[in-house]
N, C-alpha and C positions, 0 to 999 in steps of 0.2 A: 450279434453278440450272444443271444440266447442259444443259438444252435451250437456255438463253440462251447459254451458252458455245459450244454446237455451232452455233447459228445465227450468232453473231458470227464464228466460225471459217469458216463457210460463206460469209459475206459478204466477209470480208477475203481469202479465198483466190481469189475471183473478181472481177477488176477491173470487168467490166461490171455486176455486181451492186452493187459498192461505188459505182460512178458513179451508178447508179440510186438508191441510198439517199441519197447526198449531194445529188443533184438534187431528190429529193422533200423532203428536210429543208430545203434552202435555199428552195425554192419555198413550202413551208408557212410558214416563218418570214417570208419577204419578201412574201407575197401581200397581206395586209391593209394593212400600213403603207407598202409601197413600190409595188407593182404596181397594185392596184385603184384608188387615188386618181387615177392617171394613165392609166387604160385607154382613155379616150376621146380623149386628147390624142395624136394620131398623131405629132407631131413629138417628143414627149417619151418615148412608150412604147418606141420603137425604141432610143433612147439608154439608157433604163433596162434594157431586155432585154439590151443589149450588156454592161452592167456586171454584171447578174445572172449571165449566162452566164460571164463572166470570173471572177466570184467562185466559181461552181460548179467551174470547171476548176482554179482556184488551190487551193481546199480539197481537191479530189480529188487533185491532185498532191502537196499537203502530206501527206495521209494515206498515199499510196503511198510517199513518201520516208520517212515515219516508220516504216512497216512494213519497208522495205528497211534502214533503219538498225538497227532492232531485230533483224533477221535476221542482218546481217553485222557491225555495230558498227564500221565504218570511219569515220575522221574525215572523209573526203571526203563521205560520205553525210550526216554530221552537218551540214556546211556547206550542202549542198544542201537538207536538210530545213529549216534555219532560213531559207534563201532563199525557199523556197516558202511558209513560214508568214508571212514578211514580205510576200510577194506577196498573200496572203489579206488581211492587214491593210490593205494599200494599196488593194486593190479594195473592201473594205468602206468605207474612208474616201472613195473616189471615189463610191461609191454613195450614201453619206450626203450628200456634197457636192452631188450632182445633185438629190437629193430635198428638200433643206432650203434655206431661204433664208439660211442662215448663211454667212458668208464663210469662205474657206480659213483653216486654222490656220497661222499664220505664227510663226516663231521670231524674236522682235523684235530680238535683238542683231545678227543677220546678215541679217534681212529675207528669209528663205527659207521657202517652204512646207514644213511638216513632211513631207508626202507625198513631196516631192522628196528630202529627206534619207533617209527610209526606203527610197526607191527606189535611191539610191546605195549604201546599206548592203546592200540585197538583191543588187544587181549585183556588189558586192565579194565577198559570200558565195558567189555562183555562180562567180565567177572563181577564188576559193580552192578551191572544191570541184572545179572542172574541172582546174586546173593543179597541185593538190597532188600531190606524189610520195610514194607510200607506200613506206617502206623495207622491203626484203626481209630477213627474219630467217633 
């Protein structure tokens, strides 16, 4: 148990190591269902790789923001953390949209794609996180 905790602490304290672990995990999960079926289609593989790289960066930034929030506990970091987590969800949705033959998920009442609504919420959370004024005590 102690070695697992020590190795987790070692990974989370080093951002390059954490990025390497996130990259390896995402590539391991996405290799067979997403990347390998389209490896010979040159027009598609670059588009997929763009979304996979975006997903890796979004997950990495989400983890960094979670660790920053746990370390400091400020509400600004909480909003930024939720923004990066929503960015990860959006990138996963875009990756699913590119690889599947299914149409976009649309909210029928307003006829807007769900990813656009999530994107708007994400930008709002980033804005709140950036412009929020912390009161001095």
